[in-house]
C-alpha positions in Angstrom: -21.7 -12.9 -1.2 -19.6 -16.1 -1.4 -17.1 -17.5 -3.9 -18.4 -20.4 -5.9 -15.1 -21.7 -7.0 -11.7 -21.8 -5.3 -10.2 -20.8 -8.7 -11.8 -17.4 -8.4 -9.6 -16.6 -5.5 -6.5 -17.5 -7.5 -7.7 -15.4 -10.5 -8.4 -12.5 -8.2 -4.9 -12.9 -6.8 -3.3 -12.7 -10.2 -5.5 -9.7 -11.2 -4.4 -8.0 -8.0 -0.8 -8.9 -8.8 -1.0 -7.2 -12.2 -2.7 -4.1 -10.8 0.0 -3.6 -8.1 2.9 -4.3 -10.4 1.7 -1.4 -12.5 1.5 0.7 -9.3 4.9 -0.2 -8.0 6.6 0.1 -11.4 5.8 3.8 -11.3 5.8 4.7 -7.6 9.6 4.7 -7.0 10.2 6.7 -10.1 7.4 9.3 -10.3 9.5 11.8 -8.4 12.5 11.3 -10.8 10.1 11.8 -13.7 8.8 15.0 -12.1 12.4 16.2 -11.7 13.0 15.3 -15.3 10.1 17.5 -16.3 11.6 20.4 -14.2 9.8 20.1 -10.9 11.3 21.6 -7.8 11.3 20.2 -4.2 7.9 21.7 -3.2 6.3 20.4 -6.3 7.7 16.9 -5.9 6.5 16.8 -2.3 2.9 17.2 -3.6 3.0 14.2 -5.9 1.9 11.8 -3.2 -0.8 14.1 -1.7 -2.2 14.7 -5.3 -3.0 11.0 -5.5 -4.0 10.4 -1.9 -6.3 13.4 -1.7 -8.6 11.8 -4.2 -8.2 8.3 -2.9 -9.0 9.3 0.7 -12.2 11.0 -0.5 -13.5 7.9 -2.3 -12.2 4.9 -0.4 -14.9 5.1 2.3 -17.6 5.6 -0.4 -16.1 2.6 -2.2 -16.4 0.5 0.9 -20.0 1.7 1.4 -20.8 0.6 -2.2 -19.1 -2.8 -1.7 -21.4 -3.6 1.2 -24.3 -2.8 -1.1 -23.3 -5.1 -3.9 -21.4 -2.8 -6.3 -18.2 -4.8 -6.4 -18.0 -5.4 -10.1 -18.6 -1.8 -11.0 -15.9 -0.6 -8.5 -13.2 -3.1 -9.7 -13.7 -2.4 -13.5 -14.0 1.4 -13.0 -10.9 1.4 -10.8 -8.8 -0.3 -13.4 -10.2 1.9 -16.2 -9.4 5.1 -14.4 -5.9 3.8 -13.6 -5.3 3.2 -17.3 -6.4 6.7 -18.0 -3.8 8.0 -15.5 -1.0 6.1 -17.3 -2.0 7.8 -20.6 -1.9 11.2 -18.9 1.5 10.5 -17.4 2.8 9.5 -20.8 1.5 12.7 -22.5 2.8 15.0 -19.7 5.2 17.8 -20.5 4.9 19.6 -17.2 4.3 18.9 -13.5 0.8 20.3 -13.7 -0.3 17.6 -16.1 1.3 14.9 -13.9 -0.8 16.2 -11.1 -3.9 15.6 -13.1 -2.7 12.0 -13.7 -2.1 11.6 -10.0 -5.6 12.7 -9.1 -7.2 10.3 -11.6 -4.8 7.6 -10.4 -5.9 8.2 -6.9 -9.5 7.7 -7.8 -8.7 4.4 -9.6 -6.8 3.2 -6.6 -9.6 4.2 -4.2 -12.1 2.1 -6.2 -10.0 -1.0 -6.8 -8.0 -1.7 -3.6 -10.9 -1.9 -1.1 -12.8 -4.1 -3.5 -9.8 -6.4 -4.0 -9.3 -6.7 -0.2 -13.0 -7.4 0.2 -13.0 -10.3 -2.3 -10.5 -12.0 0.0 -12.9 -11.8 3.0 -15.6 -13.8 1.1 -13.1 -16.6 0.2 -14.3 -20.2 0.7 -11.3 -21.0 2.9 -10.1 -19.1 6.0 -10.5 -15.4 5.7 -7.2 -14.7 7.5 -5.3 -17.0 5.1 -7.0 -15.4 2.1 -6.1 -11.9 3.3 -2.6 -13.0 3.9 -2.2 -14.4 0.4 -3.8 -11.4 -1.1 -1.2 -9.3 0.8 1.5 -11.7 -0.5 0.5 -10.9 -4.0 0.8 -7.2 -3.2 4.3 -7.9 -1.8 5.3 -9.9 -4.9 4.2 -6.9 -7.0 6.2 -4.6 -4.8 9.2 -6.9 -5.5 8.8 -7.1 -9.2 7.5 -3.6 -9.8 10.6 -1.4 -9.0 12.9 -3.8 -10.8 10.7 -3.8 -13.9 10.1 -0.1 -13.8 13.8 0.7 -13.4 14.7 -1.7 -16.2 12.1 -0.3 -18.6 13.1 3.3 -17.9 16.8 2.6 -18.2 16.3 0.8 -21.6 13.4 2.5 -23.2 12.4 5.6 -21.2 9.3 6.7 -19.2 6.8 6.6 -22.1 7.4 2.9 -22.7 6.9 2.3 -19.0 3.5 3.9 -19.1 2.5 1.8 -22.1 3.7 -1.4 -20.3 1.7 -0.5 -17.1 -1.4 0.1 -19.3 -1.1 -3.4 -20.7 -0.8 -4.9 -17.3 -3.9 -3.0 -16.1 -5.9 -4.3 -19.1 -4.9 -7.9 -18.1 -6.0 -7.1 -14.6 -9.4 -5.9 -15.8 -9.9 -9.0 -18.0 -9.0 -11.4 -15.1 -11.2 -9.6 -12.7 -14.2 -10.0 -15.1 -13.5 -13.7 -15.3 -13.3 -14.1 -11.6 -16.4 -12.0 -11.0 -18.5 -14.4 -13.0 -18.1 -16.9 -10.2 -19.4 -14.5 -7.6 -23.0 -14.7 -6.4 -24.9 -12.5 -4.0 -26.3 -14.0 -0.8 -29.8 -12.9 -0.1 -29.2 -11.9 3.5 -28.8 -8.2 4.3 -25.2 -7.3 3.7 -25.5 -3.6 4.7 -22.7 -2.4 6.8 -22.9 -0.1 9.8 -20.4 2.5 11.0 -21.1 1.5 14.5 -19.5 -1.9 13.8 -16.1 -0.1 13.4 -16.0 1.0 17.0 -13.5 -1.7 18.0 -10.2 -1.0 19.7 -8.3 -3.4 17.4 -9.6 -1.6 14.3 -8.6 1.8 15.8 -5.1 0.6 16.8 -4.4 -1.0 13.4 -5.7 2.0 11.5 -3.7 4.4 13.5 -0.5 2.3 13.2 -0.8 2.1 9.4 -1.4 5.8 9.3 1.8 6.6 11.2 3.8 4.1 9.2 2.6 5.7 5.9 3.8 9.1 7.1 7.4 7.7 6.8 7.1 5.3 4.0 5.4 7.6 1.5 8.0 10.3 2.3 10.7 7.7 1.8 9.5 6.6 -1.6 9.2 10.2 -2.8 12.3 11.9 -1.3 15.0 9.1 -1.6 14.7 8.8 -5.4 14.5 12.6 -5.8 17.6 13.0 -3.6 19.4 10.4 -5.6 18.5 12.3 -8.8 19.8 15.7 -7.4 22.9 14.0 -6.0 23.7 12.5 -9.4 23.3 8.9 -8.1 22.7 6.4 -10.9 19.2 5.0 -11.1 20.7 1.5 -10.5 21.2 2.2 -6.8 17.6 3.5 -6.4 16.3 0.4 -8.2 18.4 -1.9 -6.0 17.2 -0.4 -2.8 13.5 -0.7 -3.6 14.0 -4.1 -5.1 15.7 -5.4 -2.0 13.1 -3.9 0.2 10.3 -5.4 -1.8 12.1 -8.8 -2.0 12.4 -9.2 1.7 9.0 -7.7 2.2 7.7 -10.5 0.1 9.6 -13.2 1.9 8.1 -12.0 5.2 4.6 -12.0 3.8 5.0 -15.5 2.5 6.2 -16.7 6.0 3.2 -15.0 7.6 0.8 -16.7 5.1 2.3 -20.1 5.9 2.2 -19.6 9.6 -1.1 -17.9 9.7 -2.5 -20.0 12.5 0.6 -19.9 14.7 1.4 -16.3 15.2 0.1 -13.4 17.4 -0.5 -10.6 14.9 -0.1 -7.8 17.4 3.4 -8.9 18.4 4.4 -9.5 14.8 3.2 -6.1 13.8 5.2 -4.4 16.5 8.4 -6.3 15.6 7.9 -5.3 11.9 7.2 -1.7 12.8 10.4 -1.5 14.8 12.5 -3.1 12.0 11.1 -0.9 9.3 11.7 2.3 11.4 15.2 1.3 12.2 16.0 0.4 8.6 14.8 3.7 7.2 16.7 5.6 9.9 20.0 3.9 8.9 19.3 4.6 5.2 18.7 8.3 6.0 22.1 8.6 7.7 23.9 8.2 4.3 21.5 7.5 1.4 24.3 7.2 -1.2 26.5 4.7 0.7 26.6 1.1 -0.6 25.7 0.0 3.0 22.1 1.2 2.4 21.5 -2.1 0.6 22.0 -3.9 3.9 19.7 -1.5 5.7 17.1 -2.1 3.0 16.8 -5.7 4.1 15.7 -4.7 7.6 13.2 -2.2 6.0 11.8 -4.8 3.8 11.4 -7.5 6.5 9.8 -5.0 8.8 7.2 -3.8 6.3 6.4 -7.4 5.3 5.7 -8.3 8.9 3.8 -5.2 9.7 1.4 -4.6 6.8 -0.4 -8.0 6.5 -0.5 -8.2 10.3 -2.2 -4.9 10.7 -4.6 -5.7 7.8 -5.7 -9.0 9.5 -6.1 -7.3 12.8 -8.2 -4.5 11.3 -10.5 -6.5 9.0 -11.1 -9.6 11.2 -12.1 -7.4 14.2 -15.2 -6.2 12.2 -18.5 -8.0 11.5 -18.7 -9.5 8.1 -21.5 -7.2 7.0 -19.3 -4.2 7.5 -16.0 -5.4 6.1 -16.4 -3.5 2.9 -16.6 -0.1 4.6 -13.9 -1.3 7.0 -11.6 -2.0 4.1 -12.3 1.4 2.6 -11.6 3.3 5.8 -8.6 1.2 6.8 -6.9 1.6 3.4 -7.7 5.3 3.5 -5.4 5.7 6.4 -2.5 5.1 4.1 -3.7 7.9 1.9 -4.0 10.3 4.9 -0.4 9.5 5.7 0.5 10.3 2.1 -1.3 13.6 2.2 0.1 14.7 5.6 3.6 13.0 5.5 5.6 14.4 2.5 4.4 18.1 2.8 4.9 18.1 6.6 8.3 16.4 6.3 9.3 18.9 3.6 8.1 21.8 5.7 10.2 20.6 8.6 13.3 19.6 6.6 13.2 21.9 3.5 15.5 19.6 1.5 15.0 16.0 0.3 17.4 14.5 2.8 16.3 16.6 5.8 12.7 15.9 4.9 13.4 12.1 4.8 14.9 12.3 8.3 12.0 14.4 9.6 9.5 11.8 8.4 11.1 9.2 10.8 10.2 11.4 13.8 6.6 11.7 12.5 6.1 7.9 12.3 7.5 6.9 15.8 4.1 7.3 17.7 2.7 4.3 15.7 5.2 1.9 17.3 4.4 3.3 20.8 0.6 2.8 20.1 1.2 -0.9 19.1 3.4 -1.6 22.2 0.9 0.1 24.5 -1.9 -2.0 23.0 0.1 -5.2 23.4 0.9 -4.4 27.0 -2.7 -3.5 28.0 -4.0 -6.6 26.3 -1.5 -8.8 28.1 -2.4 -7.3 31.4 -6.1 -7.8 30.7 -5.6 -11.5 29.7 -3.5 -12.1 32.8 -6.1 -10.6 35.1 -8.8 -12.7 33.4 -6.8 -15.9 33.8 -6.2 -15.2 37.5 -10.0 -14.9 38.1 
């Protein structure tokens, strides 16, 4: 499958932007919405797993179907299911109904995201560059989403936010349909094989994103909920996530511009360390004005880490298996979402203690990256000496 027109890639980028703005407009505030509906700590901790349990079940299947030419079906179905989730959120009067919305939302995410990533791997220009720019669109959405979501909630309430995200998703579906018209199927066998995934680079990148997601998914759930319980105005919560997203975006743009001049393993390790350190400082005193400075480090770190790991993972795999690779790699984030918040809450019992516990859970990811870099450098050095 190849892209016939360069404009298709641009349209897919905009469609992805709309989809992820809808996602990030809700993500930082779903825990506050749950508290608003009367949810307690343990119920809030399950909001992430409720979405990810579904997503992790279907992402590998989504990747499998992509490699067999079902790209259009997956993209449109993913957007449609995500719109359904917005409707359910808006009609919720209890945490149980929100859970239903999260499950359907997870299915929509599982279908759309691997397909969106895969369309970048069949771009007419360099695949690494296309992946980096697709990641930049996600970063831009992460910048705009929290600010938009916080503003809409503050002015008009949660129900209006869900209407707004439904409109964005409709636009995403229409743009995807336009771009998909310029896709054609190559006649060669595109079937992927699980054996193609047995690469050290893919395993390292997937494990690292899993460990990172243990912390970040806990962070996005527990920090807003802690602010709500502590009586902190939503403005501080909004500013934290907006700053994180802004500097995340700046980092992604820099990576996209320097795509041929960087060593992705090293950039990923630097980003991991910065993100870990930033969240650690925020967790020390989450209500202090200084958290806005720490949010900068968190954002830069995530912006360096995520696109680097994505390029490492996907480009290490044969083209015929990049659909299933995208599905499995993105599923790692969902596994972290399932494991992270409940485990952190079990270890910490309160929102703040759980946030701090999640930092310990994510530390092995940095160690894995540094070990891989060290072993790779040793291997290269020995090869050059020969």
